[in-house]
C-alpha positions, 0 to 999 in steps of 0.5 A: 500500500505504501508503494502504491501511495508513492506511485499515485502521489508521484503521478498526480504531482508530476501530472499537475506540474507538467500540465501547468507548465506546458499550459503556460506555453500553450495559452500565451502562444495562442494569445500571440497568434501562434498555431499549436500543433500538439500538447503532450503530457509525457513522452513516448507512445501516446496512450490517449489522443484527441484533436480539438475541433476548435483549434485543431491542436492534438492533445495526447497523454503519453506513456512516460509521465516525466515531462511534456511539451507543446509543439508549435508551427515552425518553419525550421521543423519542416523538411523541404526535401520531404515535400512538406510545406506550410500553407502561405496563409499559415506562415504568419502563425509560425513561431519563428515568424513572431517578434522577439518579444512574443517569443520571449513571452511564450518561452517564459510563460512555462516557468512563470506558470509554475511560479504562479501555481506555487503562489496559489498553493502556498496561499491556500495552505496559509489561508486554510491553516496548518497545525505546526510545532510551536517555536519552543527550543529544546535543550541545545547541544554543547558548542552550538550557535544556540548555546553561544547565543544563551539558549538553555532550552524551553524558551519560546521564540516570538520574533526575529530582527536583524542585529543592525536594525530594521523591522521585527518579524513575528515567529508563529511556529517552528516552520516559520523560525526555520525559514527565517533562519535559513534565509539569514544563514544564506545571507550570513546575517547577524540576527536577534531572536526575541524569546519568552522564558519562565521569568520574562522576555529576552533578546538572544543575539545569534550569529548564523554565518558559515552554516551553509558554506559546505554541504547541507546533508545534515539538517542546518537547524541541528547544526545551529543547535535549534530543535523543537522542544517543550514536548513529552517523550513517552516510551511507546514500545520496548523490544524483548531482551533489549537493554531498555527491558533489562533496565526496567523501562516500560511502555507508558513511561515518560522520559524526563531527563538523561544524565541530568539533561532535560528531555523534550525532543526525540532527536536529541535523546536518540543522538545522545544515546547513539553517542554513548555506546557501551557507556552507562547513562541514567534516565529519569522517568515519570511513571504513572499518572496524576497523584500516582505519578512518581519519578524513577531513575534507571541506569542502563548501558546502550548496546553497540551497533553499526550505523548502516549509512556511515559504518560507525558504531552507535548506541542503541537501547531498543525502545520506541518513542512517541514525541508529543510536541506542543503545537499551534494552529497557524492561519492567515487572512486572504490578503496576508496569505497571498502576501506570504505566498508571494514571499515564500515563493520568492525566498525558496526560488532565491534559495534554489538558485543560490544552492545551485550556484554553490554546487557549481563552484564546489561550495555545496555538495552535489548530494543535494540533487534529487531525482524521480525516486526521491520525489516519489518517496517524498510525494508518498510521505507528504500524501500520507501526512495530509492534504496540506503537506502534499500541497506544500510538497507540490509547491516546492517541486513546482518552484524547482521546476520553474527555477530549473527551466530558467537556467541558461542550459541548452534545451531548457527554456532558459537557453532560449531566453538567452538566445532571444536576449542576445537577439534583442541586444545585437539585432541578430538571431543566434544561428541555427548552427550555434543553437545545434552545437549548444543543444548537444552540449546541453543534452550532455549537461542534462544527462550528467545532472540526471545521472548524479540525481539518480545516483543520489536517489539510489544511494539514499534508497540502498544507503551506501 
């Protein structure tokens, strides 16, 4: 069932994004008076085909659902030696006969349609409302940015501003905090987080420079020392014969501390156990409810096991955990939702461009590239989490598709926009010969990127 969910979610996601992208090209081409010959969703052998009586365009759904295309009337695609010709009355409707401004509009319409879809999707999520973890900080690891800023754990972050001045931005949820810190880390900005504690509201100066200079395989929030906290960690299961069972840990026990460190986040607890293989640790647990609740200390020594991803030895106690984090309902009005949708689309687009640029110059790992296997995996996971999660995932992939197509790589929309820009500046079109040479080079680039993305997918799948 899980595999089927991933396949269905993947097909829906790719189908929606391809249709929107190609319909952008199609609709603007029609507005500019260009004759459209075919609108295809997918490549390869057509599975479904029909012809519009109104426009004469052929609509197809093909076997390989990993893209699509809009074929327009173009003199360059007619082979005179075959005897094919374009009727004189149709020549003015050929793509190559249009002004450079119209050609730019038609080519740019695909990526623009993806960005507009993203704005609509994000706006819908913001307006519909989502339940997210509250912006409460868990006890940070030693020697992290959060510790150096003065966080002890338990603080609720309510706003953020630049250290050099400027407006203060409200932090409404953990997701909100994550996006704002991500933006600050990419710009290497010094910021100030305002947080509520048990005894008042205080400012915490935070320096986030240098977090994303290398690769981003590890979650950057963990590197900063920020993890969601304030929750309750409960034992949901204990393996028979495990260290946890032998120490007396039972289902329903609430974990309160480990070696005196407050426990309110599953990730930090698991990381601590992993780092203490064959070393005794003391758990402080709360057993029972209400007046019957009592605190108990248990000492156990995590077993040594090998991490299948890194090959390193890590600690394990054999207990399943349930992490109940405090949540907030985040909902905005229509106007504010639209503004946030536009801002989020812009921020992620700029992040994607910066990340791609850093991968090119070697400042970020190529392991950040993902292919269809990872997309299908995340499509399935987000679909199982609910409609809001799937819509947000769809918006993120739509941005990626829009940004990718604007890159000046031959065979992508961005290369044609570059050719037309050269034509605007020089008054001369880029020759067909040069376009053919660049197209072949572009195919090599796309092929290389696809192979890297597929390799990354397989590496994540089989963990080598």
